[in-house]
N, C-alpha and C positions, 0 to 999 in steps of 0.2 A: 699280279697275273699279266702276262704278255699275250695280247690277242692281235692277230693279223686278220683284218676283215676289210673288204673293199667298201670304205665309207661312201664313196661317190655312187657306186651302184646301188647301195641301200638307201641313199638319199640323205646322208648325214654329213655335216661339215667338220665337226670336231674330231680329234684323233683318239679320244679317250673312251674306253669301254669298261663297264663295271658290273659286278653282280649286284643283286638287290641288297645283299648284306653289306657289301662294300659301300654302296650308296648310303645306306642307313648309318654306317660308321662315320660318314662325312656329314651327317646331319641332313641328308637329302632323302628323296624318295622317287621311285619310278612313277611316271604319270599313269593314271588309270587307263587301262585298255591297250597299253603298249605291248608289243610282242618282242621277245628277246631273240638273240641269235645263238644257235647252239655252238659250243666250242668244246674241245676235248683237252683236258689237262693231263699231261704225262709226267710221271715221277716214279720214284722207287721207295720202298720201305725195307728196313733190315729185319731179317728173321733168322733166328738161330735154329739150325737143324743138325741132325747127326749124319755124318758122312758114312761111306761104306765101311770104314774101320771103327765106327762107333764113336768117333770124336765129334765134339760139337764145333760147328763152323758157322760163321755169320755170312749170310748171303743177301745180296741186293735183289729184291723181288720187284720187277717192274709192274706198274698198273696204269690204267687209263680211267679217267673220271669225266663224264660229260656234265656240263652245266650250261645255263643260259646267261648271257651277258647282254647289257643294254648300253646303247650309245649315250654319252653325256647329254646329247640333245633330247633324249627321252626322259631325262630326270629333271627335277626342280629342286633348287636350293643348294646346288653344288658351288664350291668356290669359283670365282669368276674365270680363272684361267682354264677351267675344264671346258668352257664354251668357246674358247678361241679357235681360230682356224688352224688346220694342221700345219700350214705354212703361211706365214704372214705376207701380205702384199709388200713387195720390195720396191715397186715403182708405180707411179700413177699411170693407169691405162688410158689411152686416148681412143675415143670412140671413132668408128669409121663413118664419116659424114654421109656418104652415099647410101650406106646400109641403113642408117638411122632414118634418112628421108624416105626410103622405100618402105620400111616397116611402118612408119607413121602414116603413110598414105593408104595402108590397107584398112585403117580404122578399126583394127582388131582390138578387143578388150584385153590388154596385156597388163597383168598384175605382178608387181615386183615384190616378192616376199618368199620366205621359206628357203629351203635348200634342195628343191627338186623341181625340174622342168617337166611340165606336162600340159596337155590340152584337155579341158573338161567339156565334153560334148553337150550335155543337156543345159548347163548354165551358160555355155558358150563363151568361155574365156581361156586365156593362156596364163599359166603361172610360171614365172621365171625367177631364179635366184638373183640377188643383186649383181650388177655388172662387175663390181670389184672382186667377186668370188671366182671369176673365170681366170684362166691362165693368161689369156690374151683376148684382144677385141675380136679376132677372127673366130675363135672358139665360141664366143658369145653370139656372134652373128650366125654361125652355122647352126647352133642350137636353136635359136629363135626361128631360123628358116625352116628347120625340121618341124617345130611345133606349129608354125604358120601353115605348113603343108597339111598337117592334121586338121587345122582350122577350116580348110577348104571343104572338108567332108560334110560340114553341117548341112541340114536339109535346105536352109535358105541360100546355100551357095551351090556346090556341085552335087550335093545329096549323094555322096559316095558311100555305098554299102558293100563291103567285100565279104560279108557273111560272118563277121566276128560275133561270137556268142560268149566267149570267156577269154580270160587272160592266156596268152601263149598258144591259142589254137591257130588253125590255118588262116582264118580271116584276120586275126591279129597280126600274124607274120606278114601277110600281104599288105596290110595298112602301114606297117613299119617300113616295109620295102618302098612303098610309094613315098613316104615321108623322107626317107634317106635319099632317094633319087631326086625328089623335089628340092631338098636342101642342096644337093650337089649342083643342080641346074641353077638355082638361085645364086649360090656362091660364085659359080662360073660367070654368070651374067653381071654380078656385082664386082667381079675381079678380086674375089677373096679366096685365099688358099689356106684353110685351117689344117692343122696337123691331125687333130682328132676332134670328134664332137663330144660335147659334155665334158670338156677339159676343165673341170673346176680345180681350184687351188688345192682342194683336199684330196685329189686323186692320187 
């Protein structure tokens, strides 16, 4: 099955997606509680029908079938190559010293793990994918600057509350705008020019 899904937006690194049945056939299983992504499978089947003259003809009948697929990252026990990056690192990335120094001086709790960048308000920490999974050092710096701007909203800092109640509401959009503008200002001050934010290798 060929599936085209934006892995980066959904927070996964590997390029492979499978149905539960396909995972089981490989001796694997989907982790408990994981949610699949809906995809539509398009194909045809042959059917013999009588035409206007009463002659039997074989026709191709198109059909669509929806099913759910899961990223390899959501499964356990797959062969090792299923967990590899979509595109392997081709060169060693060099960190931007001035950016590293600035980020370190914030004293923010920055945890390097997983495949998704985010700021967790109540436990008050930033989660960031490993440096090597970014396309370049500028993208890494811009992503961290974005999350650090979110970090400033904590009650012990700016205590910023723009009215966010749920995902994607107006308050959420306003906070994301603040983080994007904050990231842009920080990158300008640090003389960094990223092409895009969240430019992971798997994008």
